N, C-alpha and C positions, 0 to 999 in steps of 0.2 A: 352286628354292630358296626357301626363308622367311624373306626379310630383314627381319621385325619384332625379331628376335632383335637386329638391332644398333642399335635405333634410339635404345639411348642410349650409344652410343659412335661414338669416332673412325673416319674412313674406313680409317687406319693400322689400326687395331687390325679391322677387317672384311676388311683385305686379307690381314694374316697367319691368317687364322681361316681363312677361304678357301681360302688358297695350301696351308695345311696340309691341309684335307681333301679337298683334288683330290688330295694327293700319295697320301694314304692311299687313297683310291679306285682310283687308278693303281697302288697297291702298288709306289711309288719310294719314295726316300730323295734327303732335302737338307739341307743344313745352314742351322741357324737358330743366333743364337750367345746367351747366358745369357738377355739381356733380350728377347731374341724370343719364345724358348720359355714364359720364365716369362708374358708375357702371354697366349699362346695358352690356356695353362693355367689362370688366372685367369678367363679370357673364361668358360670351362667351369665352373667353378666357382663362380662369380658367376650362371650362367644355368642352376645344377643340370642340367646334363647329365652324367649319370652316365658312361654309357658312351663318352665321347668326352675326359671327364676322365681316364677311366684309360688310355685310347689315348696321349692327349699327357702324361702322365708319365712312361708307360713308354719314349715318344719319348725323354724329356728324359734320362732315365738311362741310355740307350743314346749318347748325345753325352757328356753330363756324367758320369758315374758318381761321379766323389769330390764334386761341386757340393753343398756345405751348403743351398744357397737350394733346388737339385733336392728334398734329400732332406725338407726343409722344405713342398715340393708335396706329397710321399709323406705326409708327414702330415697332411696337408690333408685327399688322397684318403680315407686311410683314417677320419678325422673323418666323411667326407661319407658311409662306408660303415657310420658308429658301430661301428669297430673301435677303441676308444680305448685299450686296453690295450697293442696294437700299437704306437698313434699315442704313448703314454707311453713305452712304449721305446725309440724312436729320438729321440724329445726330450731323453732324459734322456743319451743318447747326447751329441747334439750342442751343450745345455746345457756340460756336460764342455768341450768342443771349444771352444765361443763364448760365456762363463755372463755377458756384457754385451749378449748382442745380445737385444734389446728384442723382437724377433718371437719370437723361440725362448720368451721368457718370457710371453708373450699367448700362444700357442699352447699354451703349460702351464696357463696359467688355465683355457681353454677344456677342456683336458683332465680338466682335476681337477674340474670342472664338471661335466661331463657323470659322471667316478666316482663325484658325490656326497660329494668332498672337496673342501665350499664354504670351510673354511679356508684350506686350501693355494690354493685357485684366486683366493681374496682377495690373498693372500701375492704368490702370482705379477702378477699383476694389477698390483699396487701397485707392482712392479717394471719391469712394463712401461711404465709412467706416466712412468719416470724420463727419460724421450728428449722427454717433452709433447707426443708425437703421439698423434692420437687421443685424443685427453682424452677428450671426448663418448664415444666409445664404452665407453670402459675404464670410466667413472664409469658408465654405464647398467650394465656388465656386473658392476662392484663390486656394486650397488643390487639385479641381480638375487640370486647369490650369497646377500645378506644377509636378500633375501626368502625364499629358500630356508629358510635358518636360523630365520626367523619373526619373525629383529629386522628388524621393520619400519621403527621409528626409524631406525636406523643406515641402512634403506633410502633413505630418506625425502632422507635428506641427500644420498644419491650420487645421485640422480635429480636431483632441484634442482641440484646442480654437473654434471651433465650437460646442464639445460636451459639453465643459464646458456651454456654453449659452443655451444649448437646450441636454438635454443626452438622448433624444426619438429622435433626428435625426438618424434613420436607414439605412439610407443610408449614411452618413456620419460613422457609426459604420461598417458597409460591406466594405466602401471603404477605410479604415483605417486598417485593415483586412486585403484589398490584397496589400496596401501597406507592409507592414510587409512582407507578403507570395514574394514579387516582390524581398524583399529587402533581402532576408533570416533568418529574422531575427524571425526567431519563438520564442525564448528567449524572447525578450523585446515585442511581441506579449501578450504572455502568462503573464509576467509580467503584461503588462498595465492591459488586460481586469480581470483577477483575484482582482484587487484594482478596477478595473469598475463596478465591481457585488457586490464585497463587499458592494461598495458605491449606488447602484443600481441594488439590487436583484429581485428587478421585472423585470429586462428589460431583454425581451425570447432573443434579439435579439446579446447582451453583450454576455451573459451563450452560445448561437449560436455560437462567434466569440471565445472563453476561446475555445469550443470543436472543433475547427478548428486549433485553435493553437494546442494542443494536440494530434491532429489529424498526424498532421505533423511531428511531432515527434516521431507519432506510440507509444504515451502512452494513447494504447486503452482503460483501465477502466478509465482511470482520463476523455476525450472523451467523452464517455458513459454517466458519470454522467452529465457532462457540458449538455449533449443534453436534456438528462432525466429533468434539469430543466427547458429548456427552453419548452419541451411541458408541463410541469406540470403547467408552467404559461401562456401557450394559447395550447391547445391538436389539433388546426386544422393547426399548422406550419407545413408545408407541409414537406420544405427540411430541418429540423429537422428530421423528419422519414427518410429521405433517408439515411442521413450521420448518424445519429445513426446504421443505417442498415447496412450501409458500414462498420463500425466498425465492430458489430459482426462478419461480415462475414468476418474480418481481423484478427479477435479473434479465429476465425475458429469455432465460435458458431452459424453454420448455419441454427439450428431451431430455434434460436433469431430474425435469418436475416431475414429468412421466417415472421416470426408472425410479425416482426414490418412494415415488407412491406403488409402483410394485413391490419395492423394497418394505414395506408397512406391510404387506397383505399376508404376512405368514404370522403378524404379531396381532392381529384382531378375529373378532368373532364378526363384525360388523363389515363386511365386504362389501356390501353393495355402497358406502357410504364412501369408500378409495373409491369401486370402480365409478361413480358419480363424479368425483373429484376431477378424475382420469378425463372425464369425458368432458368436463368442463374447460380443461385445458384446450382438446383437441377444437371445441369449439369457440375459443377467442380466435384460434388459429385458420378458422373458418374451413376446418377440416369435418364437414358434418357427417360423411359418409362414416368416419372412423368414430367422430364423438356417436355415432348412434349405435355402434357395436358396443361401446360401454354403457351407454344406458340402457342398452338392453340386458348386457349382463347384469347393473343393478337390479333392474325390476323383476329379472331372475330368483336374484336373492331374496328380493323384499318386493311382491306383489304388487304393494299397497304406496310406495315410494312415490306420490304422487309428484313430488319437483325432478324427479328422474323423467316420467311420464310425457309431463309437461316442456320438458327440455328438449326431449325426444322429438315433441311434438312441432318444436318450434324449428328443429334441423329438416325434418320431413320438409315443412312449409316453403324453408328456404330451399330446399333444392324442386319445389313445383310436384312435393310428392302429396298432393293434399287430402286425400282419401285417408290414406298412410296418417298424416298429420291429426287429423280430423278423430281416427280411431284412438289416435294414441292420447290426445288432448279429454278425448271420452275416458278413459281410464284414470288417468286422474281426476276427475271431476266426481268419480267413483270413489276414489278413495277419500274426497272430501268434496260433497256436494254444495255448501255453501262457503268456497272459496271464489273469491271476488276475481283475485288472481287468475285460477283455472277458467274461470268463466270469460273473461276478458281476453284472455289469450283465444279461447274458442271462438269471441266476436273476430277478434283480428284473425286469425287462421280462414275463416269465412270471406272476410274482406279480400283474404289475398287470393283466394280461390276463386275470386269476381261473383261469390254467391252474396252480394250486396244486401239481400233481404232477410238472409238469416243473421246478416252480421250486425244489422241495425236492431233483428229483433233483441238480440244478445246486450250488444252496448245499451240500448234501453231498459235491460234487465236490470242491469249491474249497477246503472248510474239511478234508479229509480230505488232498489233494493238494499245498496249499498252507498249512502249518496258522501261517506265520507272517506270514498278507497279513491284516491286523487287520481291514481295511473288509469283508472276504468273513464272519467270524463276525459284525461289525456288523450286517452289512445280513440275513445270517442269523436275529439279533435281532430287528430290526426288523420285521419279515419274519412271524414266529412272535408279538411283542407286538400286532401292528397286528390280528392271531388271536385274540387274548387266550389266547393258548395261553402262558400266563406260567408256570407249571413245565417246560414244552419250553423255555423261551428261557434260565431259571435255569440247566438245566442245561446247554443248550449256555457259555454263556457263562462258567460254572465251568470248563469243559471246555475255553475257548478263550484262559481268562484267564492258565494259567502260561505259554504259546507266542509269546503278541503282548506289544509296547510298549505300547501304546495302553490301557495298563491304566485310565484314568479314563473313555475310552468304555467301556471296561467296565462298570465298577462304579456311573456312571452309569444304567447301564440296569437294573444287578442293582437299585439302590437303589427304582427306579421296580416293579419286577416286586414285591421285600419289599415294598413299601409298598403295593400293592394285594390284596396275597396275606394281608394282616397277620402275613406273618415278622417279628416286631419285632424281634428282636435281632439277625438279619441286616441289617435295612432299620438298625440303627444303626450297626454295622460298616461298612456299605458307604458311609453317609455323611459318616462320620469319614475312609474311606477318599478321597473325594472333595474334601473340604476339605483333607486334607496333600496330593493331588496339585496340585491349584491353586489359587493365590492367587484364583482367581474363582471356584471349586469350587460355593461357596453360592448364588452368583446365578446360575449354569449350573444349575445342579438344579433351584432351584424355576422358572424360566422353563422347564426340561423338562417338572417337574411342579408347577403351578401350586396342586395340592390340598392337597401339604406344606406350604404356609403357613399353613395351619389347624390342624396338626398341632403341641402343643404340646411335645412330646420332643423331635422332630426339630429345630425352633425353638431350645429350649433349648442344643439341639448345636450349631447353630451359631451361635450368638450367643456360647457361649461360647467357641469357636475366633477370634471375629471380636474379643471381648476381651483372649483371648490373644496375638493377633497384635498390636493395638494396644499394646499393653502394653511389646511385645517392640520396638515404633517407637520 
């Protein structure tokens, strides 16, 4: 018998549950009073043992067929099974019998929330709060409902109320931080959590959420300090390691980013993800050999880690090891044969290796089978542009433009192709499209094709747009 499930329970609860299970195994029956059988049912509900929850509720109903408390446990069972309509029907009957019962009102709040009737859920949670019991949980639930209604200001108010009652409510802390993020109110987030950790300096989640606020404001040094405080409180706080590593990376302190991820390894079972993250840092630094050592570690942990195989393939290709690259991207495709990203990468690698025929075959397959995949069209266009097949690139981009969302990427390439082929009217239209689709369109266009800076007509269009934009501001 596995006794770990009883570690948070008193001996009397353990004895009741084990006695009930022994009775069930023997096929016997015995009498329990209402409080005892409710304790047994609640244990199975809290430990999410669906099979025994069903058996205990049925047994309770055989002993006390008219008990409203047992009927309420039937509601809990139905909610556990996500049969909310049935739960609602029972609760409305119970509400008519006991209109002041806050347990029934709380359960109605849960059910209405699950049925996406959020305002009714809020109303019933307020009724349930009238007895002053479990207010922290109720306030947090009310906040959840406001979050689902995208009313983040109201949600914040109730998460803060919940935290005044129980500052250790980690879910409320995370949810509050998410509300600030959704509102774009990172300054308020920082202000709240600075005060929170002053009052509760040993709250690891409080420090973590403060770090999140600083990170959103690109205040990396302050974010690093906050995450390090969280880890000083709990050295096994895995997510804090990930965010701390990200801050080091964004600060371009790559060695510290890698070292932090190494520290995180002992606190996760998903080592493949950590090795992948380390490899990505080395890839950014153009250290493709070391990157592939870590990609290899990742796929040894998880042989079906397609993105790791793909990134490994790109590193092999960038170092001229095209055969190894094709083998690696083949492993990625095997993990997900319908991934347009992997198939496009295969086409790119074939192109890099000089096998243009195979490259075009896969590019054509991707653009025909995954017409809405922007990167397939754009990678194919880059392949053609690199080979100075400008007319083919124009035709391809014109075909793909109506299918895709990234029209800016299409128009940048079209402008370049029109420029080098001397198609002036089409060039002017493409330049205007780039300017109107992105505030930085002119700069990006000139970075993509510096020669356009010497084209008077093109620069007149760009400068006129800038003047128009400045006057509007």
